[in-house]
Each structure stands twice: as structure tokens, then as C-alpha cells.
N, C-alpha and C positions, 0 to 999 in steps of 0.2 A: 604499610597501608598506602603511602604516597604512590608507590609503584603500581599497586593494584588499582587505585583510583585512576591513575594515568592510563593504564592499559584499557580500562572500560571506555568504549566508544572508539578505540583505535582498532584498526584491522590487524590481525595477526599476520606476520609474513607467511606466505603460502605459495606453492608453485603454480596454483591456478585459483580461480574463484571458488572458495570453499562452500560446501553445502551449509545450510543453516544449522543443522545438527552438529557439524564439525566446529562451527564457531562457538556454539553452546558448549561443546565438549572442551574446547581449548580454554574458554573462559572459566569453566568449572575447575579444570585442571590447574590453571594459573592461581586461582583462589586457594585451592587445596594446598599447593606448594607454599604459597606465601604465608598461610596460617599454620603450617606444620601438621597437616592432617594425615590420617590414614584413609585413603580414598579407594572406594570400590567403583570402578568405571566399567560400564557395559555398553558396548557399541557393536552391532551386528557385523559379521564378516561381510565385506563388500562395501562398507561405508567409509573406508579410508581411515580406520582407527590408528594405524601405525603413524601415518603422517600427522594426524591430529595430536598424538602423543609427542612426536618429535617437535613440531612447531610450537605447541603450547608450552612444553617444558623448557625448550631452549629460549623461547621468548622471556619466560620468567627468569631463567639463569642470566640472560643478557642484562635484564633490568636489575637483578639482584647484584651482579658484579659491579654495575655502574653505580648503584646506590652505595655499596661498600667503598668504592673508590672516593665518592663524594664525602662520605662520612669520615674516611681516613684523612682526606685533604683538609676538611674543616677542623678535625681534631689536631692535626699537625699545626695548622695556622693558629689555633687557639693556644696550643702549648708554647709556640714561639713567642706569641704576644705576651703570654704570662711570664716567660723568662725575661723578656725585655722590661716588662713592668717591674718585676722583682728586682732586677738589676738597678733600675732607676731609684726604686725605693730604698735599696740597701745603701746607696751612696748618701742618702739624706737622713739615715737613721742616727739618732742621738746615742751617746755613750750608755745611757741608762738601759737601752734595749739590748745591749750586748749580752745581758744575762740569758736571753732566749736564743743564743746563737746555735745551740744544739738542735732545737726544734726547727729553726730556720734552715740550718744546713741540711737536715734530713728531708725537709719539704722540697728544697731546691734540687737536691740530688734526685729525688723521685721524679720531679718534673723533667730534669735533664735526661734521665734514663728513658722516660716515656717518649720524649721528642726524638732521641737517638734511635729508639726502636722503630718508631713510625717512619723516620727517614730511611732506615735500613730496609724495612718492608716495602716502602715505596720504590726504592732503588731496585730491589729484587724484582718487583712486579714489572717495572718498566723494562728491565733487562730481559725478562721472559717474553714480554710482548714484542720487543724489538727482535728477539731471536726468532720467534715464531713468524713474524712478518717477513724476515729475511729468508726463512726456510720456504715460506709459501711463494715468495718471489724468486726463489732459487738464486739469490744474489750471493756471490762469493761463498757458496756452500762448501766447496772443497777446501778453501782457505780456512773457513771456520772449523772444519773437522781437524785440521792440523794444528790448531792453536793449543795452548797449554793443556796437558792431559786432564783426565777425568777427576783429579783431586779437587779442581775448582768447580766441578759440576755436582750440585747437591743431589741430583737423582742417582748418582753412582754410589750413594750411601747404601743402595740396595745390593751392591755387589762387593761390599767390603768383607774381607775374610775375617773371621772371628775365631782364630785358632785357640786363643786363651780361654774364651768362653766355653768352647766345645770340650777341651781337655779337662777343664775344671768340672764340667757337668758329668763327664763319662769316665774319666780316669784311663781311657783307652789310648794307646799310642800307636796302634798298628795301622790306623788310617785317619785321615783328616778330610773332611768334605766341605764344600762350599756352603756357607750359611747365608741365607738371604736376610739381611738385617731389616728391622722395621723402619719404614720411612717416616720422618717427622714432617707431615704435610701441613699446609696452611689451614686456617680455619674456614677458608672459602668453601662453599658447597660446590659439589659437582653432581652430575646426573649419572647414575648407574642403571643401565637397562638390562634385565636378565631374560634370557631365552635359552632354548636348546640349541645345540650346534647346527642342526639342519635349518633352523630359522634365523640364525645370525646373519647369513648372507642377505636374506630377503630384507631384514630390518636395515642393514647397512646400505643397501641399495636405495631404500626410502630416504635415508639421511642424505645420500648423494644427490637425490632429486630435490631436496629441500633448499630454500633460500639461504640456509645457514651453512651449507657445505663448504663454502670458501672461507668462512670466518671462524669455524669451530674446530677445536682440536679433539679428535676422536681416536680411541684405540679399541681394537677388537681383541679380546682374549680368547684363548683356546687351550686345549691340552697339548702336551708334547706330541701325542699321536696325530693331532691335526696340524701342528705347526713345525714339526721337525723336518729339516731339509737334508740331513745327513743320511744318505742312502744305506750306509752300513747299519745304522740304527733303525731306520724306518722298516727295513725288511724283517725285523724281529717280530713285527705284527702286533702282539698284545701290548696294551698300554702300560702294564706293569713292567714288562721286560724292557720296553723303550725307556721308561723312567729310570730303571735300575742302571741300564747301560749309560744313559746320559750322566747320571750322578757319578758313575765309575770314571768316566772320561774327565769330569771336572776334578775328581780327586787326583787323577794322573797328572793333570795340568798343574795342580797345586804342588804336587811333589816335584815336577819338572822345574817349576819356578824356584823352589828351595834349592834344588841341585845347582841351578844356574847361579844362585847367590853364594855358592860355596859349600852348601850342606851336602855331606857325603851321601850318595844314593846306594841302596842295597844292590847287590849283584842280581843279575837276571836280565831277561830280554826287555827291550824298550817297550814302554806301555803307550798305547795309542791315546791321543787326545783329539778333541773335536776341533777341526780347522775353522769352524764357524763361530767359535767362542773366543773372540778377541775384543778387548775393551774399545779400541778405536772404531772397529766395524760396528759393534753394537750401538755405540753412540751415534754413528752416522745414520744407521737405519732408524734408530729411535727418532732422530730429528726429521727424517723423511716421513715416518709414520705420523708424526704430529702435524706435519705440513699439509696433509691431504687425507681424505677419507678412504680407507682401504678395507676390503673384505678379506676373508681368509685366503682365497685364491690369489688375490693381489699381494697379500703379505708374503706368501710362499714365493711368488715370482720376484718380489723385491728382495727377499732374503738371498735368493740365488744370484741376483744381479750385484748385490753389495757384499756377497760372500759373508753374510752375517746371520746369526740365529734368530728367526722370527719370534720364537718362544720367549727368549730373554730380552730381546729388543722391545717387545710389546710390554713386558713387565716393567722395564725401565721407563716406559712412556706413561705409566699409570699416574704418578704424582702430578705432572704438569697438565694432564689431559682434562678437558672439561666434560667429556662424555665417554664413559667406559661401557662397552657392550660385551657381555660375558654370559656363559652358560649358567643355568640354574645352580648347579652344584658349587660353583666358585663363589657364590654369594650366600647360599642357604646353609652350607656346611661350614662350621666355624674353623675346623682345622685346615680345610682346603682354602678357605678365604684367607686365613693367616699366612699360609704357605705362599699364596699368590701375591701377597702384599696388598690386598684389598682392604682399605679402611672404610668403615661405615659411619664413624662418629661424625655427626653433623651433616651427613650427605643426604642426597635425595635418591631413593631407590624406586625404580619403576619395574614391576614384574608383569610382563606382557604374556598373553596366552596362559592366563593364570587359572583357567577353569579346573585344572587338576592339581592345584597348589597343595592341598592337603595330602593327596596321594604321593605327590613328588617329595614332600618333606618326609613322609613316612618311609618311602623307598630309600631315600638318601641316607637316612639314619638307621636303617635296618641292616643286618649283617648275617651271612650264612657261611657255614663251614662244613665241608664234607669230611668223612672219615679219612679219605685219601689225603686231603690237604693237611689234616692233623698229623697223620703219620709222617708225611714228608717234612712238615715243619719241625717235628720232634727230631727227625734224623739230621736235618740241616743244622739246627741249633746245637745239637750234641756234638756234631763234627766241628762246628765253629769253636765251641768251648774247649774241646780237646786240642785243637790246632793252636789256640792262642792262650792256653791256660797259664803259661809261664810269663805272659806279658799283660795279663789282665789282673787288676787289683782284686783283692779278696771280696770286696763289697760288690763288684760287678759280677763275679762268679756266683755270689749268693743270689743276685737278682736273676741270673740266667737259670740257676737251679730252680728258683721259684716258678719261672715261666714254664720250664719243663714239667714241673709238678702239676701245674694247672692244666697243661695240655694232656698229661696222662689222665687227669680227672675227667676231662671232656671225653676222652676215648672210652673210659669206663662207663660213662653215662650211655654211650652207644652200645655197650655190651661187649666190648672187645679189649684187647691189649694192643699197645702201640707197636709191638713186634709181630702180632698175628693179624689175621684178616677175616676170619669167618665165624659166624654164629647163626643161630636159627631164629631168634626172636624177631617178630615183625610188629609194626604198629606205629601210631603217632600219639605223642603225649604233649599236653600243654601245661607249662609250669610257670609260676611266678619266678622272678629273678632270684629271690632268696631261697625258694625251694629248690631251684635248679642248682645253685651253689652248694646247698646242703647235700643234695643227691650226689653231686660230683665230688663231695668231700673236700671242697676248696673254700668253704665259707670262712675259714680262718685267715685267708689271704686278703689283705687290704688292697683291693684292686685299684681303687682310685688314687690313694695317696702314694702308693709305692710303685706298682707296675706301670700305671699310666704315665707318671712323671719319668720313669726310667725309659719307657718306650720313646717318649717325645724327646728327651734330652740326649739319649745315647744314639738314637736312630739305629738301634740294633737290628730291626727288621730289614732295613735297606742294606746294611752292611752284610748281613747273612745272605741276602739275595744276590748282591753283587759278587761276593766271593764264590757263591754256588755257580753263578754264570761263568765266572773265570775258569773254574776247575771242571766244568762239564762241557765246555766249548759252547759258544752261542748257537751253533748249528744243531745241537742236540735238542730233540723235542722234549719239553718239560711242560708242566701245568701252565696254562695260559696266564694265570694270575699267581704272583709270588705267594707261596703258602704262608710265610711268616707275616707278610703284609695283611693277608686275610685274617690270620690269628690276631694280630694287633687290632684290626677293625672290630672283631668280635669282642675282644677284651674291653675296648672302649665303649661298645654298646652296652655291656653289662654294668657300666658305671651309672646308667640311668636310674632314676628312682624306681623302687620296687613296684609302685602302682602304675607307672607310665609304660611298662612294656611286659612282654611275655617271651618265654623261650619255648620253641617248638622242637621237640626231639622226634626225629623221623627215622625209624629203623627199617631197613630195606632188605634184610637177609644177609648182607655182607657189610663189613665195616667200611670198605671203600665207597660203597654206594649210599650209606646212611649219612645223615646230616643233623646238625643243630642250627637253628635259625633264631635270631633275635627279632622280634616283631614289635615295632614302636606303635603304641596305641594312642599316644598323646602328642601329635606333631606340634601343638602350640608351645610346648616347653622349649623347643629349639627355635621357634619363630619369635619368641618373646624378646630375645637379645637383639635381633634385627630391628624389631619395632621400637625397642627402647633406645638404641643407638642412633638411628636415622632421624634426620630432621623431619622428613616426610616419607611416607611409603604409599605408592600408588599400585593397586592391584587391578589389572585390566584384562578384559577378555571379551570375546564375542558373545558368549553366553555364561553368565555368572549366577544364574538362578539355581536353587533358591538361596537368595542372599541372606535370609534370616538364619538358616542353618550354618552357612559359611561363617557369618560373624560369630555365632555361638561357639563353634568348634575351634576357630583359629584366632579370633581377636579377643573376645571376652575372656576366654580361657587363658589367654596370654597376658591378661591384666590391662587391656586397652578399654578405656571408658567410652560410653556412647557419645560423649561430647567431643571426642577426638575423631570420630568416624564421620565421613561424608560419603554420600552415594550419588552416582550419576548414571542414568539409563536413558537411552534414546531409541527411537524407532528406526526404520530403514529409510533409505533414500528413494526407494522405488515407489511408484504410484500404487494405490490399493489394488487396482485391477491386475497388477503384474504378479500377484501371488494368490494361489487358490489352495488353501489348506482344508482337507476333508478328513473327518473321522468316519470310518466305514465299520458299521456294527454287524453287517451280514453280507454274504456274497450273492451272486446271481441266482443261485438255487434256493436262497433263503436260509442257508446254513449260518447259524450264529458264529461270529468270529471271536474266539477267545483262545489264544494260543498259549495255554498253560502248559506246564511241564508234562501233565498227564495226557493231554490230547493233541499236542502240537504235531506229533508224528503220525497221527492216525490217517488212514487213507482218505476219509471224508474231508478232513481239513486240508490235506495236500491237494486233493482234487479241486476243492473250492478255491484254493489259492491259485491253482493253475488257471481256472476259469476267470478269476479276477484279472490276472496278468494278461491273458489272451484278449480280454475286452479292452483293457487299457492300452495295450500295444496297437490296437486297431485305430485309436485316435491320437496316439502320441508318437509323432515322428522324432527323429534325433536319437539321443542317447537315453538309455534306461539303466539305472544303477540300482541293484537290489541286494539285500543281505538277509540271512537267516532263512533261506528257503532252498531246499533241494528235493526234487521228486521226479519220479519216472513217469513217462506217458504224456506229459504236457510239453516237453521240450520240442517235439516235432511241430506242434501247432504254433508254438512261439517262434520257431525258426522260420516259419513262413513269412513272418513280418519283420523279425529282428534277427540279425546275426548275433549269436550267443558267445559271450566271453565269460571267463571265470577268474576269480582272484587266484593268483598262482600260489603254490605252496612255499616257494622260496622268495625271500625278500628281493633278491637281486633280479628277479624276473618281472617285478611290478612295472617298471618303466617300459619294458617291451610290450606288455599287455596293454598298457594305457596308450602307447603310440599306435598300436594296431587298432584299438578301439576308436581312437580319434580319426585315423585315416578312413576307417569303414564309414563313419558318420559323414565325413566330408564327401566320400564317393556317392553315398546314398542321396545326399542333398543335391548332387550335381547331375545325376542321371534319373531315369524314370523306370528303374527296375522294380521288381515286386517288393524288395526290402525297403523299409522306411527308416532304418536306423540300426541301432545295436542295443543289446541287453547285457548288462554286466552284473554277474552274481558275485556278491562279496559279503563279508561277515562283519557285523557290528563289533567294533573294537579290534578288527583284524588289521591286515597290512595296508588297507586303503582307508582306514578310519579317520586319519588326521593328516593334514598337510598337503592334501591333493585337491586341486580345484577342478570342478566340473562345470565350467562356465559355458554359457550359450548352448549350442546344440550338443555339447558333450553330456548333457543331462537336462531334460525338460520336465521330469517328474521324479519325485523322491517317494518311494514306497517302503514304509516300514512294516514288515510282517511280524506281528506280535510285539511283545515288550521285552527288551533284553535285560531281564533281571539277573543278578549274579547268583552263583550257586550257594543257596542258603545253607547247605550241609558242610560248607568249607569250615574247618576248625578255626582258621584265622579270622574269617568273617564273623563267626559266632562270638569269638572272643572280643572283637572290636565292638560288636553290637552290645554285648554285656557291659563293656567298659563305658560306652556312651550312656546306656540306661542308668548306670550307677552314678556317673559324674555330671551329666548334663540334665537340665530341667525338661520335663515333658511339655509338649505344646499341642494345643488344639486336639486333645484326646488321643494323641499318638505318642509312642515312645521314641526317643532319639535313635534307637536301633532300627525301628521300622522306618524312620525318616531316612536313615543311611541307605537302606535297601532301595527305597524309592528314588533317592537322589542319584545313586549310581546308575540306575536304569535310565532316568530322564536326562542325565548328563550325556550318556551315550546317544540317546535319541537326538538331543539338541545339537551335538557335534555333527551328526550325520545330516540332518535336514538343514543345518545352518549353512552348509556349503552349496545349497541349491541356487542361491542368488549371489552373484559376484560383483555386480556393478549396477549403476542406476538404470540402464536400459535392459537388464536381464529380466527374465520371467520364468516362472516354474509353478508346478503343482506339487502338493505334498499330500500323499494318501496314507493315513494311519490306519492300518488294518488290524483292529482289535477293539472290541466294544469298551474295554477298560480305559481307553483314551478319553472316553466321553465323561468320565468322572471329574467333577469340578476340581478336586484336589490334584488330579493329574494334569488337567488342562492348565492349571495355575502355574505349573512348572515349565511350560513352554515359553520360549522367548516372546516378549510382549508383542512384537511386530507380527508374529505368527498367531499367537493366542487370540488377539483381538479380531482376527479375520477368519477364524476357524469355524466351520459349520459341521454339525453332527448329523449323519444320515443313518437311520435305523434300517433302511432297505437299500439295496444296491441301485435300483432304477434311478432315483433322483440324483444320486452321486454321479452316476455315469452320464446322466443328462447334463449335469453341471460342467463336466469335462468337455462334452460335445458342444455345449453352448458357448463356452469360451473360445473354442476353436472357430466356430461359425462367426463370432463377432470379429475376430482378428482377420479372418480370411486368409491366414498365412499357413503355409506348409511347415513353418517352424514354430508353431504355437507352443506345444508342451515338450520339453526335451529332457529334463533331468528326472530320472526315476531311481530312487534309493530304497533299499530294504535294510 
């Protein structure tokens, strides 16, 4: 409370004078962290949300650490004074008091132990701070690296080999792998910020721009695929093959270490080890990582310079780091989190870009297996058992046979045999977990207690994959993901509660093309542990509407009470006149606009859409970005005003199209040719749906044609709707399933139109072409800063006049420029 009171009235450190809404955001964030809340923070794209998160959170962390230091110092002083007082009293005690000597001894010992512990912690803290300061100043760094080896460095507990633990758990002696031990971290909180890989660099660059960049220790985590610098391993391509090869090299290094100690090595060619996996180099890179803020590219460069593995160096940097930036899966998936050494107990977690958090959780915890993968996994595991049966304990052979039995059951569900490949049955079937296990005739197998523990402790999937790679040569083309790892993932998914998931059996005519998929229906069950362990959780995004449904599905269902939840939402930094949102109910010819599935592709609707675009392009210079519209006959008219671009079919062509789109607009604004800009056709939810900014003249008008509802006939969507209707309360006369459909649609709309404004001086028009947007329930789901300024037009004339009027007021050829569909 003292820290919170002190921060009120003080300006938060910021790289420039913050907007009022940024100051309000940071104050609300500071309060939420200090009180241990679950916060839902909404700040429109273009309002500096990332910097507000960084500066607000790190301000709190700085104050929190200072408060902990003061409390520890006061406690230490109090303990020392108590010891001195007790010592003085003891010398004056009469002989009659000697009867209580046991009680007195116990009390004094407890006090001495407490004081010793406080002194030890204070000494460690000072040592860490001095070390970090030395690293940042680059003073005697090389000398420091050469000092006594990593046994004295507590972070290297992460790299301690645990051969005894592994052998005890598995009973296998044919290979030993590196175990990453759990780090015993301090109780001090740290900030963990979660994003996707593509967004990590953007966030880290914001940290680098902040006033905290010189004083905060930051580590960015990524997968081996993103951080490996060993070209032999990188060229394997798939993340699973890279993981397998990395673990194989670690095993080889461990075996080489034993050979050097005098342990006799088996005959055979020398096995390759990774030259970047050396303790001293890892420690050196870890120190440099903590001394400055690095993004993924900078980590790769640093790894090559120090000849050290960025993947393991960054993992070593987790315990002493104050800010850990990592992808969603590393924090939201328990097994991945545990493997990465990420501890959430007592920490602060900030999930940015969290508008799709529910879908992300469901996707991370779902699993799919093809018939081809099942057959391949059965073959690999059978060969493994045959090859090592003389060296495997009977108990381990029993577990392997159980796994093979389950795989055979899964193949039977798909209508085939693991040795054959073809059948005729087609169709999709949705089953509960229990019904699926019964149909596969594996309901007698205790998946959770037996196979899950065996998979985790024995690492059988990784062993099978590594051996398979060795014997098939790494150059041979195999399935991109390890079949056994996929099988393990599916097995783990089946340990969910029967009510929380479903299994989709999809038969495609041949065993190899058919599949079984676990569908998670209740993402809250996996989010609950995160919410319970963390001191505070901040869920932030540009558009978090509708918040009520979000709270119901992910927070209340996870056991979070209303009293722990806090909400913050702010408007945009732009003046009201810089945004013109319109709902268009009819087109120029009077045709009512309602792009339902039944009539959206009719000629009259396509013609009317073409007339709308032609009129808008006459008054909108700069860029026009649209989705959900393709029609013939109107392109020529549009091309007279705008050069036409289309979203490419391949993801690797997106950047090229965007560059050409941008250059075209720049040329049009510089010369007086007939073209006034460009028109970009794209699809809602497609390759250009997120992470691409259309600032300034790259788009002056966003046009949404129709409402992007999901496919209501999807079996998976229907099952999700049914689950919500059964387990969540109805609200305002609508079922949770209906709300899900509406929310999916409006989230897609908000993501598209939310990128129309990128900074305070930007301006744009938003044209919503469908009369259904005028419904109050639909308008309420728009971002507040757009909803409050939206006008509905039943006829085209007034809407078109509003566009022309704005242009005349500005008198600028750059008036309206972002157009989105």
C-alpha cells in the first residue's frame, strides 16, 4: 500500500510525455499488480499499449523490489537487536530460571537461524546486483568468466545431470539424456510477458526504447527452431526433428564425458556432439544476455560470436532475470512450461494480444493424429522394443506393449489394421472421451496413472525418435513431426475430464488420410492453474470485447471470483473528427445489404457491392484494403481509380504484395496520374488478418462487406456451442452458444477495423456494409472508441455525402486512406 500511495502523483518513467490515457493505464496496472488482481486491460491499437504495459509493470516491480529490500533490512536489524538483548538478559538470569533452558535454547536457535538466513539472502542479493552491474559496464567480464566453474553459480542447477533419477524412473540403461532440474528460485516476483514468436521482437524493441532498458535484466525465450545456431541441426527444418537431434547430441556429450572419466565406451564410430553446448560459453552468454536487452535476432548473433547456444543460455538466464518475454505455449501449456524451467508461483504474468486467448488455450491443448502417424509410431516402437528387449526390464516392456495395444485400438477406430492401409468407410463422428476409449477397446487401460507417468519419466517418445533418426539417416525424408511425440500428445489429451473434451473421428477413405482429433471444450480447466499460482495476471489487448463473455468462459469457470477481477478500458488518442465509422444498410441502387450465406454470392449483391466500392474509390485516395468480396465485371471500373492488389495464396508472398502496395500508393501521391491509390482484396481471418499495420496512406478507409460468421455446420463448432449451452448461464435472452457465434464474428471485425488507426495523427473511415451491423446488440460489441462515433445510414446518399463532407473539410488529397473488407 505504501508503494501504491507513493506512486500516485508521481510520473511514471516514460520515453516521452505520455498521453492521459497511458498514465491512467499505468496507474490502473500498478494498482492491479500491487493488489494481486486478475486484470482485463483494453487499449486500442495505436495508443502505445505495449509501452504502457512495460513502464507500468516495471515501475511496480522496481518499487516492489525496493520495498522487499527495506523489509528484509528492517527484519535483519530487528533480529540482530533481539539476539543482543537476549544475550544480555541471559547473563543476568538467576539459577531458578535454568529450568526453562530448553525453551530458551529453542527460541534463541530459531532467532539465530532466521538472522543467518536473512544475512545469507542479503549477501546473495548484493552479489547478484554487483554481478549484473559489472556485466552492464563490461568491467573485467572475461576475467569473471574464467573464475571458479559453474558449481558456485546457482543458476547452473538447471544443467545438473541426474543420471540416478532417470535410471530409477525408467530402468533403461541403453541411453542417458540431459535432465533440466527444477530451479529453486527466490520468492521475489518477476514479470513474465507472453506473446507469439512474431510479436516478441516488437515487444522487446519497445523495452529497448523504455527508460528501464539500462537497469532491467530481460531474457527472451524461444523454441530450438528459433534459437538454434548449429547449421547441421537447423537444416533439419521441422521443430520436432530439431528437438530430437539436439537431445541426441546432448546424450552423446554425456557419454563422451563418462568415457573421458574412464568409463569404457562401446565400439562404433564417434558420435557427434554440439560444439555450442559448453558450460563456460553458456555462462558467458547468459551473463551478456542479462546485461542488456536482446531480441531473437540479436541473441542469434550473440550466440555465434560467443560460440554458445542461445537456447540453453537464455534458459540459464531465467532465474536471475526480472522480465521474461516468451511465446504463449511456453507459459500456457504446463508440460512445456515445466520443460522450459518457467516457474509461475508468486510471479506476475502479462498476456498481451490476448483477444484470442480462449482459442489459443483450446488449440494448445488439442491434439490430432493421422492414420499414417499411428502406423509409423507402431512400427518405430515395435522396432525399438525388439532392438533393446534384452536390456529392458520386464516392467518397461510391459508398458511398451500397453502403448502398442492402445495404438492398435486407435487404428481400429479408424477402421483399419496397423499393417494394412485401405478401407471404404467415410464420415465424421463426434465422441465423448469415455465412449471413444470404449469404442477403441482400450477403456481398461489406466491412461493417467500408468502411461502418462511412463511417458514423462522414461522419455520413451524422444528415445524412439532419436534412434529412428540415427538409423534412417537425417537426410531421409520422414514425417515432419515425430509420430511417437504426436501419439504421446494425444494420449495426454485423453487424460482430460470426460466432460471437458470430445474426440473427432474423421474417416477419409484410406487409413493414412484418416485422423482422430481431441477437441478441448473447456479451456478454463488449463488456465485455472496459471491463475492460481501467479501473484497477478494481466490480460491485455486492443479489443477485448465482449468482456462479460470472456470473464464467464475463462475466469469464472476457472474459479476466479468477481472480487479478484479488475477491468480497464480507454478510448483512442485521436480527436473525434479523425474517425468516421458508418453502418451502410443499402447501396446506391437501393438494394438492401444483408450478406447472408444464402444471398451473398447472388449477382445483385455482387453488383451492388461493386457500385459501393466504385463510389468510395472516387473520394478515397491512398490505400483501400478489403475482404470477403470477389466479383467479375466491376474490376475494370475500380482499376480506373485504384491499382488492384490481392492477398496472395502463399504466406511467403505477403511481404512482397505489401511492399508493392505501399510503393504504388507513394507513387500515386507524388504524381498527378489518373490513379488515386490502390485497392487490396483480402480475406477476414486470412494471411493479412493480424500483425500487419496499414498506417497513414496505406489505408484510409476500412470496408467490411458482410459479417464474417463461422461455419455453423462445423461439427466442432456445434459441439462447442452445445457444451457452452449446457455449462454456462444464459444472458439477456440468448444462449452461450449463440453468443459464441456472435463473438467469433465481431472479434474478426474488430481485429480488422482496429488497425485503421495507428497513431495520434492518423485518420480513417470505417464502412460496415450490412444492415445487421445496425442492431444494438451488434453495435455494443464494437470497440468503445468506434461504437460511440458510429452513425447508421438506411440509404446510400447520406453516407456518401458524409464521406465527401469530411474530405471537403480537410481540403487534403490524403483524407481517407484505409479501406478494409
